[in-house]
C-alpha positions as CSV (number, residue, x, y, z in Angstrom):
1,X,-68.9,25.4,8.4
2,X,-72.7,24.8,8.5
3,X,-72.3,25.4,12.5
4,X,-71.6,29.1,12.0
5,X,-75.0,29.7,11.1
6,X,-76.0,27.8,14.5
7,X,-73.9,29.3,17.1
8,X,-76.3,27.9,19.7
9,X,-75.1,24.6,19.1
10,X,-71.9,23.1,20.5
11,X,-68.8,24.4,18.2
12,X,-65.8,22.3,19.6
13,X,-66.4,19.0,18.0
14,X,-63.4,17.7,17.2
15,X,-61.2,19.8,19.6
16,X,-58.6,18.0,22.1
17,X,-56.8,20.9,23.8
18,X,-56.5,24.5,24.4
19,X,-60.4,25.2,23.8
20,X,-63.4,26.2,25.9
21,X,-67.0,26.7,25.0
22,X,-69.6,27.9,27.5
23,X,-73.5,28.9,27.6
24,X,-74.4,31.6,30.1
25,X,-78.2,31.4,31.1
26,X,-79.4,34.5,33.4
27,X,-82.6,34.3,35.4
28,X,-84.4,36.5,37.5
29,X,-87.4,35.8,39.5
30,X,-91.0,37.7,39.1
31,X,-90.4,39.8,42.4
32,X,-86.5,40.5,41.4
33,X,-85.6,39.3,44.7
34,X,-83.4,36.6,43.5
35,X,-80.8,36.6,40.5
36,X,-78.7,33.4,39.3
37,X,-76.7,32.7,36.2
38,X,-76.2,28.9,35.4
39,X,-73.4,28.4,33.5
40,X,-72.4,25.0,31.7
41,X,-69.2,24.4,29.8
42,X,-66.1,22.1,28.6
43,X,-62.6,23.0,29.3
44,X,-59.9,21.3,27.0
45,X,-56.6,21.8,29.0
46,X,-53.2,21.3,27.0
47,X,-52.7,18.8,29.7
48,X,-55.3,16.1,29.4
49,X,-55.7,15.6,33.2
50,X,-57.2,19.1,33.5
51,X,-59.8,18.7,31.0
52,X,-63.2,18.6,32.2
53,X,-67.1,19.4,31.7
54,X,-68.3,22.0,34.4
55,X,-71.4,23.7,35.5
56,X,-71.4,27.3,37.5
57,X,-74.2,28.8,39.5
58,X,-73.6,32.1,40.6
59,X,-76.3,33.3,43.5
60,X,-75.8,37.0,42.9
61,X,-78.0,38.4,45.4
62,X,-76.2,36.1,48.5
63,X,-72.8,36.5,46.6
64,X,-72.1,32.8,46.4
65,X,-70.5,31.0,43.5
66,X,-70.6,26.9,43.1
67,X,-68.3,24.9,40.9
68,X,-69.1,21.4,39.5
69,X,-66.7,19.7,37.7
70,X,-67.4,16.5,35.8
71,X,-65.3,14.0,33.6
72,X,-65.1,14.7,29.8
73,X,-67.0,11.4,29.6
74,X,-70.1,13.0,31.2
75,X,-70.5,15.7,28.3
76,X,-72.6,15.1,25.5
77,X,-73.9,17.9,22.6
78,X,-76.3,16.9,19.9
79,X,-74.5,17.5,16.6
80,X,-77.6,19.5,14.9
81,X,-79.9,21.1,17.7
82,X,-78.6,23.2,20.6
83,X,-78.9,20.0,23.7
84,X,-76.2,19.4,26.0
85,X,-75.8,17.1,28.9
86,X,-73.3,16.9,31.6
87,X,-74.1,13.7,33.6
88,X,-77.4,14.3,34.9
89,X,-78.1,17.8,33.7
90,X,-79.6,19.0,30.5
91,X,-79.6,22.3,28.8
92,X,-81.3,23.7,25.6
93,X,-83.3,26.6,24.7
94,X,-86.4,25.3,25.7
95,X,-84.9,24.4,29.2
96,X,-82.7,23.7,32.0
97,X,-83.0,20.4,34.2
98,X,-80.4,20.2,37.3
99,X,-80.0,17.4,39.4
100,X,-76.7,18.2,41.2
101,X,-75.3,16.4,44.5
102,X,-71.5,16.5,45.2
103,X,-72.1,15.3,48.7
104,X,-71.5,19.0,50.0
105,X,-74.1,20.6,47.8
106,X,-77.4,19.4,46.2
107,X,-79.2,21.4,43.4
108,X,-82.1,20.9,41.7
109,X,-84.1,22.8,38.7
110,X,-86.5,22.4,36.2
111,X,-86.7,25.5,34.3
112,X,-88.6,26.2,31.0
113,X,-88.2,29.1,28.9
114,X,-90.9,30.6,26.3
115,X,-91.0,33.8,23.5
116,X,-87.0,33.5,23.1
117,X,-86.0,36.5,21.2
118,X,-82.5,35.9,19.4
119,X,-79.8,38.1,17.4
120,X,-80.7,37.6,13.9
121,X,-78.9,35.2,12.0
122,X,-78.4,35.7,8.2
123,X,-76.3,34.5,5.5
124,X,-73.5,37.1,5.5
125,X,-73.8,37.8,9.1
126,X,-74.5,34.7,11.4
127,X,-75.4,36.0,14.6
128,X,-74.2,39.0,16.9
129,X,-70.5,38.8,15.2
130,X,-71.7,39.3,12.1
131,X,-69.1,38.9,9.2
132,X,-66.5,38.2,11.9
133,X,-68.0,35.1,12.5
134,X,-66.0,34.0,9.4
135,X,-62.7,35.3,10.7
136,X,-60.5,32.2,11.3
137,X,-58.5,31.6,14.6
138,X,-59.9,34.4,16.7
139,X,-59.1,34.0,20.5
140,X,-62.7,34.1,21.3
141,X,-66.3,33.8,19.4
142,X,-69.7,35.2,21.0
143,X,-73.4,34.2,20.4
144,X,-76.5,35.8,21.9
145,X,-79.4,33.2,21.8
146,X,-82.2,35.0,23.9
147,X,-82.5,38.7,24.8
148,X,-85.4,38.2,26.6
149,X,-87.7,35.2,27.7
150,X,-90.4,34.2,30.2
151,X,-89.4,31.7,32.4
152,X,-91.7,28.9,34.6
153,X,-90.2,26.4,37.0
154,X,-87.9,26.0,40.4
155,X,-84.4,26.2,41.5
156,X,-83.6,24.3,44.8
157,X,-80.0,25.3,46.4
158,X,-79.3,22.7,49.1
159,X,-83.2,22.7,50.4
160,X,-83.8,26.2,49.6
161,X,-86.9,26.1,46.7
162,X,-87.1,29.3,44.9
163,X,-90.0,29.9,42.1
164,X,-89.1,31.6,38.9
165,X,-92.6,31.3,37.6
166,X,-93.1,34.5,35.9
167,X,-89.2,35.7,35.6
168,X,-87.3,36.6,32.9
169,X,-84.2,35.2,31.4
170,X,-81.1,36.1,28.9
171,X,-78.9,33.1,27.4
172,X,-75.4,33.9,25.5
173,X,-72.4,31.9,24.8
174,X,-68.5,31.9,24.1
175,X,-66.4,29.5,22.8
176,X,-62.6,29.6,21.3
177,X,-59.0,29.4,23.2
178,X,-59.4,32.4,25.8
179,X,-61.7,35.1,26.8
180,X,-60.2,38.4,25.8
181,X,-57.2,40.0,28.3
182,X,-59.5,43.2,28.7
183,X,-63.1,43.4,28.2
184,X,-66.3,45.3,29.2
185,X,-69.7,43.3,28.9
186,X,-73.4,44.6,30.0
187,X,-76.5,43.3,30.1
188,X,-80.3,44.1,31.5
189,X,-83.7,43.2,30.4
190,X,-85.6,44.9,33.2
191,X,-86.9,48.0,32.5
192,X,-90.1,50.0,33.5
193,X,-91.2,49.4,29.8
194,X,-91.3,45.6,29.4
195,X,-89.8,44.3,26.5
196,X,-86.9,46.2,26.1
197,X,-83.1,44.5,26.5
198,X,-79.8,45.7,26.2
199,X,-76.7,43.8,25.6
200,X,-73.1,45.2,25.1
201,X,-69.6,44.2,24.8
202,X,-66.0,46.1,24.3
203,X,-62.9,44.0,23.9
204,X,-59.6,43.8,23.1
205,X,-59.3,41.4,20.0
206,X,-55.9,39.8,19.0
207,X,-55.5,39.6,15.2
208,X,-52.3,39.3,13.2
209,X,-50.0,39.7,16.0
210,X,-51.8,43.1,16.9
211,X,-54.8,44.1,18.3
212,X,-57.8,46.1,17.4
213,X,-61.1,46.9,20.0
214,X,-64.2,45.2,18.8
215,X,-67.5,46.2,20.0
216,X,-71.2,44.8,19.8
217,X,-74.0,46.4,21.3
218,X,-77.8,45.6,20.7
219,X,-81.1,47.3,22.0
220,X,-84.2,45.5,21.8
221,X,-87.2,48.0,21.6
222,X,-90.4,47.6,19.9
223,X,-89.6,44.2,18.8
224,X,-86.8,45.2,16.8
225,X,-83.1,44.8,17.3
226,X,-81.4,48.1,16.8
227,X,-77.7,46.9,16.1
228,X,-74.5,48.9,17.2
229,X,-71.7,47.2,16.0
230,X,-67.9,47.7,14.8
231,X,-68.9,45.8,11.6
232,X,-71.8,48.0,10.8
233,X,-70.1,51.2,11.0
234,X,-71.0,52.0,14.2
235,X,-68.6,54.9,16.1
236,X,-68.2,55.0,19.8
237,X,-68.1,58.7,20.4
238,X,-67.2,58.3,24.0
239,X,-66.0,55.8,26.9
240,X,-65.5,56.6,30.4
241,X,-64.3,53.8,32.6
242,X,-63.4,54.2,36.6
243,X,-64.0,52.1,39.9
244,X,-68.0,53.4,39.9
245,X,-69.3,54.0,36.4
246,X,-69.1,52.7,32.8
247,X,-70.1,55.6,30.0
248,X,-70.4,54.9,26.6
249,X,-71.8,56.9,23.4
250,X,-72.3,54.9,20.3
251,X,-73.6,56.3,16.9
252,X,-74.8,54.6,13.9
253,X,-76.1,55.8,10.6
254,X,-79.4,56.7,12.2
255,X,-79.3,56.6,16.1
256,X,-77.4,57.2,18.9
257,X,-77.1,54.9,22.1
258,X,-75.7,56.4,25.6
259,X,-75.4,53.9,28.1
260,X,-74.3,55.0,31.9
261,X,-73.9,51.8,34.0
262,X,-73.1,51.9,37.8
263,X,-70.9,49.4,39.2
264,X,-71.7,47.5,42.4
265,X,-70.2,44.3,44.2
266,X,-69.8,41.2,42.2
267,X,-68.4,37.7,42.8
268,X,-65.3,36.3,41.1
269,X,-66.0,33.8,38.2
270,X,-63.7,31.2,36.9
271,X,-62.6,32.2,33.2
272,X,-60.8,30.4,30.6
273,X,-57.3,30.7,29.5
274,X,-55.9,28.8,26.7
275,X,-59.1,26.3,27.5
276,X,-58.4,25.9,31.3
277,X,-60.6,27.7,33.9
278,X,-57.4,29.7,35.4
279,X,-58.4,33.0,35.3
280,X,-60.9,35.1,37.2
281,X,-63.9,37.4,36.2
282,X,-65.9,39.7,38.4
283,X,-69.6,39.9,37.8
284,X,-72.4,41.6,39.4
285,X,-76.1,40.9,38.5
286,X,-77.4,44.0,41.1
287,X,-76.0,46.7,38.9
288,X,-78.0,49.3,37.2
289,X,-77.9,50.5,33.6
290,X,-79.1,53.8,32.4
291,X,-80.2,54.0,28.2
292,X,-81.1,57.1,26.5
293,X,-81.9,56.1,22.8
294,X,-82.4,58.7,20.1
295,X,-82.8,59.6,16.7
296,X,-79.9,61.7,15.2
297,X,-82.3,64.9,14.9
298,X,-82.8,64.9,18.5
299,X,-85.8,62.8,19.3
300,X,-85.8,60.8,22.1
301,X,-87.2,57.1,21.3
302,X,-86.5,55.8,24.7
303,X,-85.0,56.8,28.2
304,X,-84.7,54.4,31.2
305,X,-83.0,52.5,33.6
306,X,-82.6,48.5,33.5
307,X,-82.1,47.0,36.7
308,X,-80.8,43.7,37.9
309,X,-77.8,44.2,35.3
310,X,-75.0,42.1,34.7
311,X,-71.6,43.9,34.4
312,X,-68.1,43.0,34.2
313,X,-65.3,45.1,33.7
314,X,-61.9,43.1,33.2
315,X,-58.1,44.0,32.5
316,X,-56.8,47.7,31.6
317,X,-58.9,50.1,30.0
318,X,-56.1,51.9,28.5
319,X,-55.8,48.5,26.1
320,X,-59.6,49.1,24.8
321,X,-58.9,52.8,24.2
322,X,-55.6,52.4,22.6
323,X,-57.5,50.0,20.3
324,X,-59.7,52.9,18.6
325,X,-56.5,54.3,17.1
326,X,-55.3,51.3,15.8
C-alpha cells in the first residue's frame, strides 16, 4: 500500500504473470529538430518463456522504432526510490544511461534531468489518478512523473550523436494487466510561452463486468497544475474525433479548457495486453495541439499552440462516447 504514494517506483514486486509496467521518457532537443521517446519496462506473460524486460526507442522525426528485449533476470528495481536497471541501462527521475549493443544497433546515452514538476501526491489523492488509485484490480494504472523538465546530455544512435543540452522532457508511466481497449492520449510542453505544459487522456475503464469513460487532463500554467478530471467533477462538454483532429471541451467548477489537436503520421509501437507486448499503438511526436484556457465568465487566461506534441488514438470512439452515458 505504501507504494501508492510513490507512483514513480516499481509497483510490480511479487507479480509473476499477466502484468506489465513501463516508464515513458519524452525528450526534445533545444532546436526542436529531434524528438525521442525512450520506454523501459517489464512484460510478464502467462507463458514464462515470453516474459522479458525491454527498452523501446522511438525516433519520431525519422519514423523509426527500436525494440530491445532482455531476460527477466536483467531487470532490477530499487524498493524505495525510482531507479531501475535493465542490463547495463539505468533509469530514474534524475537521469538515463543507455549502453545497448545487440550486434545490429548500438545506442548510447547519458541524459540528466532538472527542474522536474510532477503531478502532486496527496494523502487522499496519490497522484494523477486521484482516489481511483485506491481501486483494486483495475486494468491499468497511470502516473505523471514530470510535466516539464530540462535536459542535458546526448543520445547516440549507431554513431549519430545528438546533443540534447537545453532540451525539454516529460515523464509518465503505466502499469497493470493491459492498456485500455480504447483511449485518447495527448501531451505537449512546447508552447511559445515557456513553462506551459498539457497532458490529457480519455479511456475506456472496465469495472465490475461493465465499463465507464474516465478522463484526466492537467494544464501546467504559471507554476500551477489546473486539473480537469472525472474525479474532481469536471464535465466533458464536447468530444470530436476523426482521422484528422481531436477536439475536447472540459469544464470544471471555475475554468474551461478547449483543446484542438491535429493528428499527423506516427509510428507503431508494441503495447501490453494481459502482460504480453502483443498489441499495437500508433504514436506521433510531431502533432500540434491548440489550447484555450479561460474562466467561466469568459476571461481568457491562456491561448496558444503546443508543438512536438505526443498524440495517440486507439480503438473505437463510440466506446468512449457511450461511456459518458453509463
